[in-house]
C-alpha positions in Angstrom: 94.1 77.2 128.1 97.4 78.7 128.3 98.4 82.3 128.3 100.0 81.9 124.6 97.2 79.9 123.2 94.8 82.7 124.7 96.8 85.6 123.4 97.1 83.9 119.9 93.4 83.3 119.7 92.8 87.3 120.7 95.2 88.6 118.3 93.7 86.6 115.2 90.9 89.3 115.3 93.3 92.2 114.8 93.9 93.7 111.5 96.6 95.3 109.8 95.7 98.9 111.3 95.7 97.3 114.8 98.8 95.7 114.6 100.5 98.8 113.3 98.9 100.8 116.1 100.4 98.4 118.6 103.8 98.8 116.9 103.3 102.5 117.3 102.6 102.5 120.8 105.6 100.4 121.4 107.8 103.0 119.8 106.1 105.6 121.9 106.9 103.7 125.1 110.8 103.2 123.8 110.8 107.0 123.6 109.5 107.6 126.7 112.1 105.1 128.3 114.9 106.7 126.2 113.9 110.3 127.8 113.6 108.8 131.2 116.7 106.6 131.2 119.3 108.6 129.1 122.0 105.6 129.7 119.7 103.9 127.1 120.6 106.1 124.3 124.7 105.7 124.9 124.6 101.9 124.2 126.3 101.2 120.6 124.2 101.1 117.6 125.4 97.5 117.2 123.3 96.1 120.2 120.2 97.7 118.4 121.0 96.2 115.3 121.6 92.7 116.9 118.4 93.1 118.9 116.4 94.1 115.8 117.9 91.2 113.7 117.0 88.7 116.6 113.5 90.1 117.0 112.9 89.7 113.1 114.2 86.1 112.8 111.0 84.4 114.0 108.6 86.8 112.1 110.7 86.0 108.7 110.7 82.4 109.4 106.9 82.2 109.9 106.3 84.2 106.7 108.8 82.5 104.5 108.9 78.9 105.8 106.0 77.9 107.8 102.7 76.8 106.2 99.6 76.6 107.9 97.4 73.5 108.0 94.6 75.1 106.3 96.7 76.5 103.3 97.9 72.8 103.1 94.5 71.5 103.1 93.4 74.0 100.4 96.5 73.2 98.1 95.6 69.3 98.7 92.0 69.9 97.6 92.8 71.7 94.4 95.3 69.1 93.6 92.7 66.2 94.0 90.3 68.2 92.0 92.9 68.7 89.0 93.8 65.0 89.2 90.1 64.0 89.2 89.5 66.0 86.3 92.4 64.3 84.3 
C-alpha cells in the first residue's frame, strides 16, 4: 500500500471539524514561520495569491467535476428503478 493510499484511507475518517482544525494548525505554523523568518512577509502579495489559487485548483476540480463511483452507481440504480416502473 502506498503512502498516498494509506493517508487517503485515514483521512476518510475525519469530519468537517477535524479538517478545519488541521487548517487552523497550518495557519498557526505559517504565522510562526513568518515570525521566525521575517523575509517571508516581505514577498509581494501576488506570490501569495498565485500560490493560493494553485492550491485551490485541485480542490475545486474535485468538488465540481469529479464524480465518485458510488455516486454514479446510486444514480444508475435510481434510473434503472424509474425505467422499470414505466
